[in-house]
Wavefront OBJ file of the C-alpha trace (Angstrom):
o trace
v 40.206 -30.278 94.181
v 37.806 -33.033 93.175
v 36.477 -32.894 89.611
v 34.206 -35.394 87.873
v 32.407 -35.682 84.539
v 30.012 -38.229 83.096
v 28.774 -38.450 79.508
v 26.242 -40.591 77.677
v 26.035 -41.144 73.936
v 22.285 -41.599 73.648
v 22.214 -41.785 69.859
v 24.877 -42.277 67.190
v 23.993 -43.512 63.702
v 24.474 -42.375 60.130
v 22.056 -39.454 60.527
v 21.739 -38.592 64.227
v 24.093 -38.084 67.164
v 22.994 -37.104 70.682
v 25.615 -36.454 73.366
v 24.645 -35.672 76.987
v 26.945 -34.832 79.864
v 27.221 -33.462 83.400
v 30.192 -32.366 85.479
v 31.020 -31.126 88.958
v 34.143 -29.588 90.480
v 34.656 -28.921 94.199
v 37.671 -26.674 94.772
v 39.505 -25.473 97.861
v 40.786 -22.008 97.018
v 44.394 -21.015 97.649
v 44.582 -18.027 99.962
v 40.800 -18.125 100.429
v 40.516 -16.021 97.284
v 38.502 -16.502 94.077
v 38.339 -14.213 91.044
v 37.865 -14.164 87.282
v 37.255 -11.723 84.439
v 35.473 -11.966 81.101
v 35.369 -10.339 77.691
v 32.652 -10.611 75.110
v 33.220 -13.602 72.816
v 36.034 -11.662 71.230
v 39.523 -12.375 72.577
v 40.770 -8.966 71.379
v 38.019 -7.070 73.193
v 37.968 -5.284 76.542
v 37.460 -7.095 79.827
v 33.947 -5.967 80.647
v 33.368 -8.019 83.801
v 35.568 -8.716 86.793
v 34.580 -10.316 90.067
v 36.582 -11.264 93.157
v 35.762 -12.815 96.520
v 37.676 -12.824 99.798
v 37.393 -15.271 102.718
v 36.369 -18.116 100.421
v 36.254 -21.617 101.868
v 35.531 -23.454 98.609
v 33.794 -23.163 95.252
v 31.467 -25.675 93.618
v 31.057 -25.657 89.824
v 28.162 -27.663 88.381
v 27.783 -28.079 84.619
v 25.542 -29.644 82.019
v 26.152 -30.182 78.298
v 24.244 -31.374 75.241
v 25.093 -31.759 71.567
v 22.784 -32.994 68.820
v 23.543 -33.541 65.138
v 20.977 -34.389 62.478
v 22.778 -34.609 59.136
v 23.713 -31.006 58.191
v 22.045 -29.482 61.298
v 23.915 -29.204 64.594
v 22.836 -27.943 68.029
v 25.061 -27.527 71.074
v 24.678 -25.969 74.553
v 26.346 -25.832 77.964
v 25.324 -24.440 81.353
v 27.511 -23.702 84.393
v 26.527 -22.718 87.923
v 29.287 -21.654 90.294
v 28.604 -21.461 94.027
v 31.173 -19.481 96.007
v 31.069 -20.592 99.653
v 32.553 -18.487 102.444
v 31.003 -16.221 105.016
v 28.015 -16.323 102.658
v 27.031 -18.281 99.553
v 26.936 -16.557 96.168
v 25.648 -18.228 93.010
v 26.897 -17.225 89.553
v 25.688 -18.739 86.281
v 26.474 -18.794 82.582
v 25.352 -20.601 79.449
v 25.695 -20.699 75.702
v 23.695 -22.242 72.897
v 24.603 -22.508 69.234
v 23.151 -23.793 65.993
v 24.916 -24.499 62.722
v 23.911 -25.737 59.308
v 25.986 -26.904 56.327
v 24.650 -25.452 53.095
v 26.750 -28.002 51.208
v 25.351 -31.052 53.034
v 28.236 -32.083 55.315
v 27.781 -33.381 58.866
v 29.837 -32.579 61.966
v 31.661 -35.857 62.739
v 31.544 -36.994 66.376
v 34.849 -38.377 67.639
v 34.449 -39.140 71.360
v 33.087 -37.704 74.599
v 36.612 -36.525 75.478
v 37.536 -34.956 72.143
v 34.073 -33.898 71.013
v 33.830 -33.345 67.277
v 36.615 -34.044 64.812
v 37.532 -32.045 61.719
v 35.004 -31.489 58.971
v 35.758 -33.201 55.660
v 34.088 -31.402 52.733
v 32.185 -33.527 50.259
v 34.176 -31.759 47.545
v 37.423 -29.993 48.419
v 37.935 -26.519 47.007
v 39.593 -26.515 43.584
v 39.076 -28.528 40.448
v 35.379 -27.672 40.379
v 34.804 -28.246 44.115
v 33.764 -25.411 46.435
v 34.508 -26.926 49.836
v 32.039 -26.913 52.747
v 30.066 -23.834 53.829
v 28.606 -23.662 57.350
v 26.313 -20.983 58.808
v 26.531 -20.508 62.589
v 24.568 -18.575 65.236
v 25.369 -18.485 68.946
v 23.997 -16.790 72.067
v 25.640 -16.678 75.472
v 24.977 -15.150 78.876
v 26.927 -14.604 82.077
v 24.889 -13.581 85.124
v 26.915 -12.046 87.973
v 24.127 -9.969 89.509
v 24.546 -11.848 92.790
v 28.071 -10.375 92.937
v 26.826 -6.897 91.957
v 28.493 -7.120 88.537
v 25.452 -7.323 86.257
v 25.121 -9.475 83.140
v 27.052 -10.014 79.927
v 25.141 -11.082 76.805
v 26.579 -12.023 73.432
v 25.155 -12.831 70.011
v 27.494 -14.226 67.365
v 26.716 -14.753 63.682
v 29.272 -16.497 61.538
v 30.221 -18.271 58.333
v 32.802 -21.058 58.162
v 34.307 -22.058 54.847
v 36.204 -25.366 54.875
v 38.367 -25.480 51.776
v 39.572 -28.976 52.707
v 39.950 -30.959 55.967
v 43.011 -28.887 56.923
v 42.030 -25.343 55.895
v 39.217 -23.186 57.241
v 38.235 -19.536 56.827
v 36.011 -18.090 59.591
v 34.143 -14.786 59.634
v 32.235 -13.797 62.789
v 30.191 -10.773 63.838
v 29.986 -10.560 67.634
v 27.526 -8.271 69.430
v 28.220 -7.986 73.160
v 26.430 -6.032 75.871
v 27.340 -5.652 79.541
v 24.589 -4.308 81.789
v 24.720 -3.413 85.475
v 22.936 -0.999 87.788
v 24.886 2.060 86.622
v 25.800 1.566 82.956
v 25.350 -0.320 79.712
v 28.418 -1.028 77.567
v 28.112 -2.449 74.052
v 30.970 -3.841 72.027
v 30.604 -5.070 68.446
v 33.351 -6.752 66.462
v 33.889 -8.288 63.038
v 36.590 -10.956 63.081
v 38.191 -13.126 60.436
v 40.542 -16.074 60.887
v 42.344 -18.337 58.436
v 43.228 -21.642 60.096
v 45.632 -24.299 58.852
v 45.378 -27.517 60.850
v 47.711 -30.503 60.475
l 1 2 3 4 5 6 7 8 9 10 11 12 13 14 15 16 17 18 19 20 21 22 23 24 25 26 27 28 29 30 31 32 33 34 35 36 37 38 39 40 41 42 43 44 45 46 47 48 49 50 51 52 53 54 55 56 57 58 59 60 61 62 63 64 65 66 67 68 69 70 71 72 73 74 75 76 77 78 79 80 81 82 83 84 85 86 87 88 89 90 91 92 93 94 95 96 97 98 99 100 101 102 103 104 105 106 107 108 109 110 111 112 113 114 115 116 117 118 119 120 121 122 123 124 125 126 127 128 129 130 131 132 133 134 135 136 137 138 139 140 141 142 143 144 145 146 147 148 149 150 151 152 153 154 155 156 157 158 159 160 161 162 163 164 165 166 167 168 169 170 171 172 173 174 175 176 177 178 179 180 181 182 183 184 185 186 187 188 189 190 191 192 193 194 195 196 197 198 199
C-alpha cells in the first residue's frame, strides 16, 4: 500500500483559520477481495449498506478536506472517491459537511494538520456563576454506492454540545438516516446522548 497526504494552512490568526488538504491511497488487496459495510451516523444502528467485490487488482482512494473557523463559527467537510479496479472499474463516493456555532462565543482551537482541533476551553467553566460553552451543530453526509447496485445512504444530524469545562462534555444528537436503492427505502432515526470525560 502507498498512502500520502498533504495539507496547507492557508490562514491562521486570532479570528480565522483555513485548513486545506488532499490525500491518496493505492492499495493492493489481499485475496483480490474488497468489502465494507456502513450504518447511519449512529454506531448502535443497523448496518444498512454492504458491498463486496471479487477479483480485485487494487483500489485507489482519493480524498479532499477543508476546515474553516471564523471566531464562533466553524465549517468542515471531506470528500472521498474510491475506485475499485479489477475486471472492471467501479467508482464509489462519499462526503460530509458540518457547521457549528458557539452561542457563548468560544472558538474551536486548531492544533495541527495531524491532530486537527484540540479541546474546547469554555470562557467560563460551569459552576460559580459560569455556564460553560454551548455549541450548536448540524451535519449532512452521503454515501453513493449506486455503481455497485447498493443505492445511497443519506444522513442529517442535529446536535447540541455542552462543554462544562475543558475535560467534560455533554452531547445530544438527533440522527435521521435514509437508505435508498432500487427496491426499498429504509429510514432510521435515533436520539443519542453521551457524557464524555477527557483527561
